[in-house]
All heavy atoms as TSV, in Angstrom:
chain	resi	resn	atom	element	x	y	z
A	1	MET	N	N	150.180	62.990	120.304
A	1	MET	CA	C	150.064	62.598	118.906
A	1	MET	C	C	150.158	63.836	118.032
A	1	MET	O	O	149.513	64.842	118.281
A	1	MET	CB	C	148.727	61.890	118.681
A	1	MET	CG	C	148.543	61.396	117.279
A	1	MET	SD	S	147.071	60.347	117.226
A	1	MET	CE	C	146.443	60.810	115.663
A	2	GLU	N	N	150.947	63.749	117.017
A	2	GLU	CA	C	151.164	64.869	116.109
A	2	GLU	C	C	150.406	64.633	114.805
A	2	GLU	O	O	150.406	63.520	114.276
A	2	GLU	CB	C	152.660	64.980	115.821
A	2	GLU	CG	C	153.075	66.304	115.294
A	2	GLU	CD	C	154.588	66.414	115.233
A	2	GLU	OE1	O	155.262	66.123	116.249
A	2	GLU	OE2	O	155.075	66.774	114.159
A	3	ILE	N	N	149.744	65.666	114.302
A	3	ILE	CA	C	149.060	65.517	113.020
A	3	ILE	C	C	149.752	66.407	111.992
A	3	ILE	O	O	150.328	67.434	112.332
A	3	ILE	CB	C	147.549	65.845	113.090
A	3	ILE	CG1	C	147.299	67.300	113.440
A	3	ILE	CG2	C	146.846	64.935	114.067
A	3	ILE	CD1	C	145.860	67.738	113.272
A	4	ASN	N	N	149.679	65.984	110.742
A	4	ASN	CA	C	150.292	66.781	109.693
A	4	ASN	C	C	149.290	67.807	109.165
A	4	ASN	O	O	148.128	67.833	109.574
A	4	ASN	CB	C	150.849	65.895	108.575
A	4	ASN	CG	C	149.781	65.080	107.869
A	4	ASN	OD1	O	148.646	65.515	107.723
A	4	ASN	ND2	N	150.142	63.889	107.432
A	5	GLU	N	N	149.744	68.635	108.272
A	5	GLU	CA	C	148.911	69.712	107.746
A	5	GLU	C	C	147.660	69.190	107.046
A	5	GLU	O	O	146.562	69.721	107.210
A	5	GLU	CB	C	149.740	70.568	106.787
A	5	GLU	CG	C	149.018	71.797	106.300
A	5	GLU	CD	C	149.875	72.639	105.397
A	5	GLU	OE1	O	150.369	72.119	104.372
A	5	GLU	OE2	O	150.034	73.830	105.704
A	6	ARG	N	N	147.808	68.120	106.291
A	6	ARG	CA	C	146.675	67.524	105.575
A	6	ARG	C	C	145.598	67.088	106.564
A	6	ARG	O	O	144.417	67.374	106.394
A	6	ARG	CB	C	147.158	66.338	104.733
A	6	ARG	CG	C	146.049	65.587	104.008
A	6	ARG	CD	C	146.588	64.380	103.246
A	6	ARG	NE	N	147.482	63.531	103.995
A	6	ARG	CZ	C	147.106	62.618	104.888
A	6	ARG	NH1	N	145.840	62.430	105.176
A	6	ARG	NH2	N	147.992	61.874	105.510
A	7	GLU	N	N	146.004	66.402	107.611
A	7	GLU	CA	C	145.060	65.941	108.634
A	7	GLU	C	C	144.423	67.121	109.365
A	7	GLU	O	O	143.237	67.090	109.689
A	7	GLU	CB	C	145.763	65.015	109.617
A	7	GLU	CG	C	146.193	63.704	108.989
A	7	GLU	CD	C	147.184	62.940	109.848
A	7	GLU	OE1	O	147.962	63.573	110.600
A	7	GLU	OE2	O	147.187	61.706	109.755
A	8	TYR	N	N	145.216	68.152	109.632
A	8	TYR	CA	C	144.709	69.344	110.313
A	8	TYR	C	C	143.558	69.966	109.523
A	8	TYR	O	O	142.516	70.282	110.082
A	8	TYR	CB	C	145.843	70.357	110.513
A	8	TYR	CG	C	145.355	71.708	110.943
A	8	TYR	CD1	C	145.021	71.961	112.273
A	8	TYR	CD2	C	145.199	72.744	110.018
A	8	TYR	CE1	C	144.560	73.204	112.675
A	8	TYR	CE2	C	144.732	73.985	110.407
A	8	TYR	CZ	C	144.417	74.211	111.734
A	8	TYR	OH	O	143.943	75.439	112.122
A	9	PHE	N	N	143.763	70.146	108.215
A	9	PHE	CA	C	142.727	70.773	107.405
A	9	PHE	C	C	141.509	69.875	107.236
A	9	PHE	O	O	140.384	70.366	107.167
A	9	PHE	CB	C	143.286	71.232	106.052
A	9	PHE	CG	C	143.951	72.576	106.145
A	9	PHE	CD1	C	145.309	72.683	106.328
A	9	PHE	CD2	C	143.197	73.734	106.080
A	9	PHE	CE1	C	145.916	73.922	106.434
A	9	PHE	CE2	C	143.787	74.980	106.187
A	9	PHE	CZ	C	145.154	75.077	106.375
A	10	LYS	N	N	141.716	68.583	107.211
A	10	LYS	CA	C	140.578	67.669	107.137
A	10	LYS	C	C	139.708	67.802	108.381
A	10	LYS	O	O	138.484	67.939	108.292
A	10	LYS	CB	C	141.063	66.224	106.986
A	10	LYS	CG	C	139.928	65.221	106.973
A	10	LYS	CD	C	140.435	63.794	106.869
A	10	LYS	CE	C	139.285	62.808	106.883
A	10	LYS	NZ	N	139.765	61.423	106.778
A	11	VAL	N	N	140.337	67.791	109.543
A	11	VAL	CA	C	139.600	67.918	110.802
A	11	VAL	C	C	138.921	69.288	110.881
A	11	VAL	O	O	137.755	69.391	111.273
A	11	VAL	CB	C	140.536	67.683	112.016
A	11	VAL	CG1	C	139.869	68.076	113.324
A	11	VAL	CG2	C	140.995	66.233	112.046
A	12	LYS	N	N	139.632	70.330	110.491
A	12	LYS	CA	C	139.057	71.674	110.515
A	12	LYS	C	C	137.835	71.753	109.597
A	12	LYS	O	O	136.801	72.300	109.976
A	12	LYS	CB	C	140.105	72.709	110.100
A	12	LYS	CG	C	139.627	74.130	110.210
A	12	LYS	CD	C	140.748	75.113	109.928
A	12	LYS	CE	C	140.248	76.547	110.061
A	12	LYS	NZ	N	141.309	77.514	109.814
A	13	ARG	N	N	137.944	71.176	108.404
A	13	ARG	CA	C	136.820	71.167	107.454
A	13	ARG	C	C	135.625	70.463	108.066
A	13	ARG	O	O	134.498	70.958	108.011
A	13	ARG	CB	C	137.232	70.471	106.148
A	13	ARG	CG	C	136.093	70.395	105.134
A	13	ARG	CD	C	136.472	69.582	103.925
A	13	ARG	NE	N	136.708	68.181	104.201
A	13	ARG	CZ	C	135.745	67.288	104.447
A	13	ARG	NH1	N	134.483	67.622	104.472
A	13	ARG	NH2	N	136.062	66.024	104.672
A	14	GLN	N	N	135.868	69.326	108.673
A	14	GLN	CA	C	134.778	68.554	109.269
A	14	GLN	C	C	134.138	69.306	110.442
A	14	GLN	O	O	132.914	69.316	110.576
A	14	GLN	CB	C	135.287	67.187	109.732
A	14	GLN	CG	C	135.647	66.290	108.573
A	14	GLN	CD	C	136.363	65.024	108.999
A	14	GLN	OE1	O	137.032	64.980	110.018
A	14	GLN	NE2	N	136.233	63.979	108.191
A	15	ARG	N	N	134.941	69.940	111.264
A	15	ARG	CA	C	134.398	70.696	112.409
A	15	ARG	C	C	133.561	71.887	111.961
A	15	ARG	O	O	132.636	72.296	112.645
A	15	ARG	CB	C	135.530	71.163	113.309
A	15	ARG	CG	C	136.109	70.035	114.115
A	15	ARG	CD	C	137.082	70.521	115.134
A	15	ARG	NE	N	137.576	69.396	115.899
A	15	ARG	CZ	C	138.713	69.403	116.562
A	15	ARG	NH1	N	139.470	70.485	116.578
A	15	ARG	NH2	N	139.096	68.338	117.222
A	16	LEU	N	N	133.917	72.456	110.815
A	16	LEU	CA	C	133.167	73.594	110.281
A	16	LEU	C	C	131.973	73.144	109.434
A	16	LEU	O	O	131.262	73.978	108.879
A	16	LEU	CB	C	134.089	74.481	109.441
A	16	LEU	CG	C	135.185	75.222	110.218
A	16	LEU	CD1	C	136.182	75.863	109.256
A	16	LEU	CD2	C	134.570	76.268	111.138
A	17	ASN	N	N	131.783	71.837	109.339
A	17	ASN	CA	C	130.695	71.265	108.531
A	17	ASN	C	C	130.750	71.718	107.071
A	17	ASN	O	O	129.720	72.019	106.466
A	17	ASN	CB	C	129.322	71.586	109.139
A	17	ASN	CG	C	129.125	70.893	110.460
A	17	ASN	OD1	O	129.441	69.718	110.609
A	17	ASN	ND2	N	128.634	71.621	111.434
A	18	ILE	N	N	131.950	71.758	106.538
A	18	ILE	CA	C	132.154	72.087	105.130
A	18	ILE	C	C	132.262	70.777	104.367
A	18	ILE	O	O	133.025	69.891	104.756
A	18	ILE	CB	C	133.442	72.910	104.929
A	18	ILE	CG1	C	133.375	74.214	105.727
A	18	ILE	CG2	C	133.694	73.181	103.458
A	18	ILE	CD1	C	134.692	74.956	105.795
A	19	THR	N	N	131.505	70.653	103.292
A	19	THR	CA	C	131.563	69.424	102.499
A	19	THR	C	C	132.723	69.472	101.519
A	19	THR	O	O	133.187	70.555	101.121
A	19	THR	CB	C	130.263	69.201	101.715
A	19	THR	OG1	O	130.132	70.244	100.736
A	19	THR	CG2	C	129.047	69.178	102.632
A	20	LEU	N	N	133.167	68.297	101.119
A	20	LEU	CA	C	134.197	68.236	100.085
A	20	LEU	C	C	133.677	68.833	98.782
A	20	LEU	O	O	134.445	69.417	98.024
A	20	LEU	CB	C	134.649	66.790	99.860
A	20	LEU	CG	C	135.706	66.272	100.819
A	20	LEU	CD1	C	136.020	64.811	100.528
A	20	LEU	CD2	C	136.978	67.097	100.748
A	21	LYS	N	N	132.386	68.693	98.537
A	21	LYS	CA	C	131.798	69.259	97.324
A	21	LYS	C	C	131.964	70.774	97.301
A	21	LYS	O	O	132.308	71.347	96.264
A	21	LYS	CB	C	130.323	68.882	97.216
A	21	LYS	CG	C	129.676	69.374	95.952
A	21	LYS	CD	C	128.235	68.950	95.849
A	21	LYS	CE	C	127.646	69.505	94.552
A	21	LYS	NZ	N	126.237	69.214	94.433
A	22	GLU	N	N	131.731	71.427	98.430
A	22	GLU	CA	C	131.905	72.878	98.507
A	22	GLU	C	C	133.346	73.277	98.199
A	22	GLU	O	O	133.586	74.227	97.453
A	22	GLU	CB	C	131.547	73.390	99.902
A	22	GLU	CG	C	130.089	73.320	100.258
A	22	GLU	CD	C	129.872	73.711	101.707
A	22	GLU	OE1	O	130.069	72.844	102.589
A	22	GLU	OE2	O	129.511	74.872	101.941
A	23	VAL	N	N	134.280	72.557	98.802
A	23	VAL	CA	C	135.695	72.865	98.597
A	23	VAL	C	C	136.085	72.597	97.143
A	23	VAL	O	O	136.797	73.396	96.522
A	23	VAL	CB	C	136.590	72.063	99.559
A	23	VAL	CG1	C	138.050	72.415	99.351
A	23	VAL	CG2	C	136.193	72.296	101.004
A	24	ALA	N	N	135.600	71.502	96.594
A	24	ALA	CA	C	135.923	71.149	95.202
A	24	ALA	C	C	135.403	72.202	94.235
A	24	ALA	O	O	136.080	72.537	93.257
A	24	ALA	CB	C	135.345	69.775	94.862
A	25	GLU	N	N	134.224	72.734	94.504
A	25	GLU	CA	C	133.685	73.791	93.648
A	25	GLU	C	C	134.577	75.024	93.691
A	25	GLU	O	O	134.845	75.646	92.676
A	25	GLU	CB	C	132.249	74.134	94.055
A	25	GLU	CG	C	131.261	73.056	93.666
A	25	GLU	CD	C	129.861	73.285	94.221
A	25	GLU	OE1	O	129.631	74.288	94.938
A	25	GLU	OE2	O	128.996	72.435	93.935
A	26	HIS	N	N	135.056	75.365	94.872
A	26	HIS	CA	C	135.948	76.519	95.019
A	26	HIS	C	C	137.281	76.269	94.308
A	26	HIS	O	O	137.808	77.166	93.651
A	26	HIS	CB	C	136.187	76.822	96.497
A	26	HIS	CG	C	137.148	77.935	96.723
A	26	HIS	ND1	N	136.802	79.257	96.593
A	26	HIS	CD2	C	138.461	77.927	97.072
A	26	HIS	CE1	C	137.856	80.013	96.837
A	26	HIS	NE2	N	138.872	79.228	97.137
A	27	ALA	N	N	137.793	75.065	94.467
A	27	ALA	CA	C	139.099	74.726	93.886
A	27	ALA	C	C	139.017	74.337	92.416
A	27	ALA	O	O	140.039	74.150	91.766
A	27	ALA	CB	C	139.738	73.581	94.676
A	28	LYS	N	N	137.778	74.199	91.918
A	28	LYS	CA	C	137.547	73.803	90.527
A	28	LYS	C	C	138.220	72.461	90.212
A	28	LYS	O	O	139.040	72.346	89.297
A	28	LYS	CB	C	138.004	74.888	89.556
A	28	LYS	CG	C	137.201	76.174	89.690
A	28	LYS	CD	C	137.656	77.216	88.701
A	28	LYS	CE	C	136.834	78.465	88.700
A	28	LYS	NZ	N	136.560	79.133	89.914
A	29	CYS	N	N	137.860	71.463	91.032
A	29	CYS	CA	C	138.388	70.122	90.827
A	29	CYS	C	C	137.340	69.102	91.250
A	29	CYS	O	O	136.288	69.461	91.775
A	29	CYS	CB	C	139.676	69.922	91.621
A	29	CYS	SG	S	139.456	69.853	93.401
A	30	ASP	N	N	137.629	67.843	91.022
A	30	ASP	CA	C	136.729	66.758	91.408
A	30	ASP	C	C	136.766	66.518	92.910
A	30	ASP	O	O	137.825	66.626	93.540
A	30	ASP	CB	C	137.159	65.444	90.742
A	30	ASP	CG	C	136.562	65.241	89.383
A	30	ASP	OD1	O	135.745	66.072	88.962
A	30	ASP	OD2	O	136.921	64.239	88.746
A	31	VAL	N	N	135.624	66.154	93.441
A	31	VAL	CA	C	135.533	65.780	94.850
A	31	VAL	C	C	136.461	64.601	95.127
A	31	VAL	O	O	137.113	64.547	96.177
A	31	VAL	CB	C	134.076	65.432	95.232
A	31	VAL	CG1	C	133.991	64.869	96.628
A	31	VAL	CG2	C	133.178	66.643	95.084
A	32	SER	N	N	136.550	63.681	94.192
A	32	SER	CA	C	137.378	62.488	94.396
A	32	SER	C	C	138.853	62.848	94.593
A	32	SER	O	O	139.550	62.188	95.370
A	32	SER	CB	C	137.222	61.501	93.243
A	32	SER	OG	O	137.692	62.050	92.041
A	33	TYR	N	N	139.345	63.896	93.915
A	33	TYR	CA	C	140.733	64.341	94.123
A	33	TYR	C	C	140.950	64.755	95.569
A	33	TYR	O	O	141.936	64.375	96.189
A	33	TYR	CB	C	141.073	65.535	93.229
A	33	TYR	CG	C	141.308	65.234	91.775
A	33	TYR	CD1	C	141.369	66.272	90.863
A	33	TYR	CD2	C	141.479	63.949	91.296
A	33	TYR	CE1	C	141.585	66.034	89.513
A	33	TYR	CE2	C	141.689	63.699	89.957
A	33	TYR	CZ	C	141.746	64.748	89.074
A	33	TYR	OH	O	141.964	64.511	87.751
A	34	LEU	N	N	140.011	65.554	96.085
A	34	LEU	CA	C	140.168	66.035	97.453
A	34	LEU	C	C	139.991	64.918	98.473
A	34	LEU	O	O	140.680	64.891	99.491
A	34	LEU	CB	C	139.179	67.167	97.735
A	34	LEU	CG	C	139.389	68.433	96.912
A	34	LEU	CD1	C	138.375	69.486	97.303
A	34	LEU	CD2	C	140.800	68.965	97.043
A	35	SER	N	N	139.100	64.001	98.192
A	35	SER	CA	C	138.914	62.857	99.074
A	35	SER	C	C	140.194	62.025	99.153
A	35	SER	O	O	140.639	61.644	100.241
A	35	SER	CB	C	137.754	61.997	98.578
A	35	SER	OG	O	137.614	60.848	99.369
A	36	LYS	N	N	140.786	61.771	98.003
A	36	LYS	CA	C	142.045	61.006	97.973
A	36	LYS	C	C	143.159	61.774	98.678
A	36	LYS	O	O	143.988	61.183	99.375
A	36	LYS	CB	C	142.439	60.697	96.536
A	36	LYS	CG	C	141.547	59.669	95.892
A	36	LYS	CD	C	141.916	59.467	94.434
A	36	LYS	CE	C	140.915	58.556	93.741
A	36	LYS	NZ	N	141.174	58.458	92.302
A	37	TYR	N	N	143.175	63.088	98.508
A	37	TYR	CA	C	144.179	63.912	99.189
A	37	TYR	C	C	144.013	63.798	100.703
A	37	TYR	O	O	144.987	63.562	101.427
A	37	TYR	CB	C	144.057	65.370	98.746
A	37	TYR	CG	C	144.854	66.330	99.582
A	37	TYR	CD1	C	146.246	66.264	99.618
A	37	TYR	CD2	C	144.236	67.298	100.363
A	37	TYR	CE1	C	146.986	67.140	100.395
A	37	TYR	CE2	C	144.964	68.178	101.144
A	37	TYR	CZ	C	146.333	68.090	101.151
A	37	TYR	OH	O	147.071	68.957	101.929
A	38	GLU	N	N	142.786	63.942	101.191
A	38	GLU	CA	C	142.552	63.867	102.632
A	38	GLU	C	C	142.918	62.504	103.211
A	38	GLU	O	O	143.308	62.410	104.367
A	38	GLU	CB	C	141.087	64.183	102.953
A	38	GLU	CG	C	140.761	65.644	102.861
A	38	GLU	CD	C	139.407	66.010	103.410
A	38	GLU	OE1	O	138.565	65.100	103.643
A	38	GLU	OE2	O	139.161	67.203	103.599
A	39	ARG	N	N	142.793	61.467	102.412
A	39	ARG	CA	C	143.138	60.118	102.883
A	39	ARG	C	C	144.608	59.792	102.661
A	39	ARG	O	O	145.070	58.708	103.019
A	39	ARG	CB	C	142.267	59.075	102.184
A	39	ARG	CG	C	140.805	59.146	102.629
A	39	ARG	CD	C	139.949	58.098	101.953
A	39	ARG	NE	N	139.702	58.512	100.577
A	39	ARG	CZ	C	139.778	57.721	99.517
A	39	ARG	NH1	N	140.065	56.447	99.642
A	39	ARG	NH2	N	139.536	58.187	98.311
A	40	GLY	N	N	145.353	60.720	102.069
A	40	GLY	CA	C	146.781	60.505	101.831
A	40	GLY	C	C	147.077	59.600	100.654
A	40	GLY	O	O	148.170	59.055	100.542
A	41	LYS	N	N	146.109	59.452	99.745
A	41	LYS	CA	C	146.268	58.548	98.600
A	41	LYS	C	C	146.680	59.264	97.323
A	41	LYS	O	O	146.992	58.633	96.322
A	41	LYS	CB	C	144.947	57.810	98.318
A	41	LYS	CG	C	144.399	57.044	99.484
A	41	LYS	CD	C	145.230	55.828	99.769
A	41	LYS	CE	C	144.602	55.011	100.886
A	41	LYS	NZ	N	145.452	53.941	101.324
A	42	TYR	N	N	146.631	60.607	97.331
A	42	TYR	CA	C	146.887	61.368	96.109
A	42	TYR	C	C	147.456	62.722	96.495
A	42	TYR	O	O	147.043	63.310	97.499
A	42	TYR	CB	C	145.574	61.545	95.340
A	42	TYR	CG	C	145.679	62.350	94.076
A	42	TYR	CD1	C	146.284	61.839	92.941
A	42	TYR	CD2	C	145.161	63.643	94.020
A	42	TYR	CE1	C	146.373	62.596	91.782
A	42	TYR	CE2	C	145.244	64.396	92.859
A	42	TYR	CZ	C	145.858	63.859	91.743
A	42	TYR	OH	O	145.953	64.608	90.594
A	43	GLN	N	N	148.369	63.216	95.705
A	43	GLN	CA	C	148.951	64.532	95.935
A	43	GLN	C	C	148.557	65.451	94.780
A	43	GLN	O	O	149.159	65.406	93.718
A	43	GLN	CB	C	150.481	64.438	96.040
A	43	GLN	CG	C	151.141	65.737	96.391
A	43	GLN	CD	C	150.757	66.229	97.776
A	43	GLN	OE1	O	150.593	65.471	98.715
A	43	GLN	NE2	N	150.606	67.533	97.904
A	44	PRO	N	N	147.502	66.262	94.976
A	44	PRO	CA	C	147.084	67.162	93.906
A	44	PRO	C	C	148.103	68.275	93.686
A	44	PRO	O	O	149.071	68.405	94.439
A	44	PRO	CB	C	145.755	67.728	94.402
A	44	PRO	CG	C	145.673	67.428	95.836
A	44	PRO	CD	C	146.670	66.376	96.154
A	45	SER	N	N	147.851	69.098	92.691
A	45	SER	CA	C	148.757	70.204	92.397
A	45	SER	C	C	148.776	71.191	93.563
A	45	SER	O	O	147.844	71.255	94.373
A	45	SER	CB	C	148.318	70.923	91.122
A	45	SER	OG	O	147.128	71.648	91.359
A	46	ILE	N	N	149.816	71.975	93.606
A	46	ILE	CA	C	149.944	72.992	94.647
A	46	ILE	C	C	148.779	73.970	94.566
A	46	ILE	O	O	148.252	74.400	95.592
A	46	ILE	CB	C	151.299	73.714	94.524
A	46	ILE	CG1	C	152.425	72.739	94.888
A	46	ILE	CG2	C	151.351	74.944	95.415
A	46	ILE	CD1	C	153.811	73.250	94.620
A	47	ARG	N	N	148.345	74.315	93.369
A	47	ARG	CA	C	147.234	75.250	93.187
A	47	ARG	C	C	145.969	74.724	93.870
A	47	ARG	O	O	145.287	75.454	94.572
A	47	ARG	CB	C	146.951	75.497	91.703
A	47	ARG	CG	C	145.848	76.546	91.483
A	47	ARG	CD	C	145.307	76.555	90.060
A	47	ARG	NE	N	144.507	75.397	89.732
A	47	ARG	CZ	C	143.231	75.207	90.118
A	47	ARG	NH1	N	142.628	76.076	90.874
A	47	ARG	NH2	N	142.572	74.132	89.763
A	48	ILE	N	N	145.676	73.451	93.684
A	48	ILE	CA	C	144.475	72.870	94.282
A	48	ILE	C	C	144.603	72.828	95.805
A	48	ILE	O	O	143.666	73.156	96.517
A	48	ILE	CB	C	144.170	71.479	93.691
A	48	ILE	CG1	C	143.745	71.670	92.244
A	48	ILE	CG2	C	143.125	70.742	94.514
A	48	ILE	CD1	C	143.224	70.492	91.528
A	49	ILE	N	N	145.757	72.471	96.293
A	49	ILE	CA	C	145.974	72.445	97.744
A	49	ILE	C	C	145.819	73.847	98.322
A	49	ILE	O	O	145.194	74.031	99.368
A	49	ILE	CB	C	147.351	71.847	98.093
A	49	ILE	CG1	C	147.376	70.359	97.720
A	49	ILE	CG2	C	147.671	72.042	99.575
A	49	ILE	CD1	C	148.732	69.723	97.821
A	50	GLU	N	N	146.350	74.851	97.646
A	50	GLU	CA	C	146.216	76.229	98.118
A	50	GLU	C	C	144.759	76.665	98.130
A	50	GLU	O	O	144.309	77.319	99.080
A	50	GLU	CB	C	147.059	77.172	97.262
A	50	GLU	CG	C	148.539	77.033	97.523
A	50	GLU	CD	C	149.403	77.839	96.580
A	50	GLU	OE1	O	148.894	78.392	95.575
A	50	GLU	OE2	O	150.618	77.918	96.834
A	51	LYS	N	N	143.998	76.311	97.091
A	51	LYS	CA	C	142.575	76.649	97.035
A	51	LYS	C	C	141.805	75.934	98.143
A	51	LYS	O	O	140.904	76.493	98.756
A	51	LYS	CB	C	141.981	76.296	95.672
A	51	LYS	CG	C	142.452	77.174	94.547
A	51	LYS	CD	C	141.806	78.526	94.687
A	51	LYS	CE	C	141.997	79.376	93.465
A	51	LYS	NZ	N	141.373	80.688	93.616
A	52	TYR	N	N	142.158	74.683	98.382
A	52	TYR	CA	C	141.551	73.875	99.451
A	52	TYR	C	C	141.730	74.579	100.800
A	52	TYR	O	O	140.775	74.829	101.527
A	52	TYR	CB	C	142.221	72.496	99.425
A	52	TYR	CG	C	141.915	71.562	100.576
A	52	TYR	CD1	C	140.845	70.688	100.517
A	52	TYR	CD2	C	142.734	71.510	101.693
A	52	TYR	CE1	C	140.582	69.798	101.552
A	52	TYR	CE2	C	142.486	70.632	102.731
A	52	TYR	CZ	C	141.405	69.780	102.658
A	52	TYR	OH	O	141.150	68.903	103.685
A	53	LYS	N	N	142.961	74.932	101.123
A	53	LYS	CA	C	143.268	75.587	102.391
A	53	LYS	C	C	142.611	76.957	102.461
A	53	LYS	O	O	142.082	77.340	103.523
A	53	LYS	CB	C	144.774	75.722	102.563
A	53	LYS	CG	C	145.490	74.397	102.729
A	53	LYS	CD	C	146.971	74.650	102.770
A	53	LYS	CE	C	147.763	73.373	102.749
A	53	LYS	NZ	N	149.213	73.644	102.720
A	54	GLU	N	N	142.670	77.702	101.366
A	54	GLU	CA	C	142.091	79.039	101.317
A	54	GLU	C	C	140.600	79.004	101.660
A	54	GLU	O	O	140.115	79.813	102.452
A	54	GLU	CB	C	142.305	79.604	99.912
A	54	GLU	CG	C	141.646	80.918	99.604
A	54	GLU	CD	C	141.800	81.257	98.147
A	54	GLU	OE1	O	142.860	81.826	97.789
A	54	GLU	OE2	O	140.892	80.958	97.344
A	55	TYR	N	N	139.885	78.076	101.071
A	55	TYR	CA	C	138.446	77.996	101.302
A	55	TYR	C	C	138.139	77.641	102.760
A	55	TYR	O	O	137.303	78.268	103.394
A	55	TYR	CB	C	137.790	76.987	100.359
A	55	TYR	CG	C	136.297	77.000	100.467
A	55	TYR	CD1	C	135.544	78.007	99.871
A	55	TYR	CD2	C	135.613	76.026	101.179
A	55	TYR	CE1	C	134.168	78.048	99.992
A	55	TYR	CE2	C	134.230	76.044	101.300
A	55	TYR	CZ	C	133.510	77.057	100.693
A	55	TYR	OH	O	132.147	77.100	100.821
A	56	ILE	N	N	138.828	76.646	103.280
A	56	ILE	CA	C	138.581	76.220	104.659
A	56	ILE	C	C	138.917	77.348	105.627
A	56	ILE	O	O	138.147	77.633	106.539
A	56	ILE	CB	C	139.346	74.930	104.972
A	56	ILE	CG1	C	138.765	73.772	104.144
A	56	ILE	CG2	C	139.283	74.606	106.471
A	56	ILE	CD1	C	139.561	72.505	104.174
A	57	ASP	N	N	140.041	78.014	105.409
A	57	ASP	CA	C	140.426	79.127	106.286
A	57	ASP	C	C	139.407	80.275	106.199
A	57	ASP	O	O	139.078	80.886	107.207
A	57	ASP	CB	C	141.813	79.636	105.949
A	57	ASP	CG	C	142.918	78.790	106.541
A	57	ASP	OD1	O	142.645	78.032	107.504
A	57	ASP	OD2	O	144.048	78.878	106.044
A	58	SER	N	N	138.903	80.545	105.020
A	58	SER	CA	C	137.955	81.656	104.860
A	58	SER	C	C	136.620	81.383	105.550
A	58	SER	O	O	135.937	82.298	105.979
A	58	SER	CB	C	137.718	81.971	103.381
A	58	SER	OG	O	136.921	80.967	102.761
A	59	GLN	N	N	136.257	80.120	105.677
A	59	GLN	CA	C	135.004	79.756	106.330
A	59	GLN	C	C	135.136	79.708	107.845
A	59	GLN	O	O	134.149	79.757	108.553
A	59	GLN	CB	C	134.513	78.395	105.811
A	59	GLN	CG	C	134.281	78.342	104.325
A	59	GLN	CD	C	133.312	79.394	103.843
A	59	GLN	OE1	O	132.162	79.449	104.290
A	59	GLN	NE2	N	133.728	80.238	102.923
A	60	GLY	N	N	136.347	79.615	108.324
A	60	GLY	CA	C	136.582	79.496	109.761
A	60	GLY	C	C	136.728	80.817	110.475
A	60	GLY	O	O	136.870	80.863	111.679
A	61	ASN	N	N	136.701	81.897	109.743
A	61	ASN	CA	C	136.895	83.228	110.366
A	61	ASN	C	C	135.591	83.887	110.695
A	61	ASN	O	O	134.584	83.719	110.209
A	61	ASN	CB	C	137.721	84.125	109.447
A	61	ASN	CG	C	139.138	83.598	109.279
A	61	ASN	OD1	O	139.654	82.956	110.165
A	61	ASN	ND2	N	139.727	83.863	108.162
């Protein structure tokens, strides 16, 4: 089974016990935006996606 990048970061966030609230604070956006993004219901701006990935990657090191 192949997962896409969005699913990869969702699983990584969950494994690191990072809340959507933490990521939203870093990305300066609503938790609901990120929740919809993780569920594939919304495509936020590239800036928000980059901040989302940046935060998760920084916590995993």
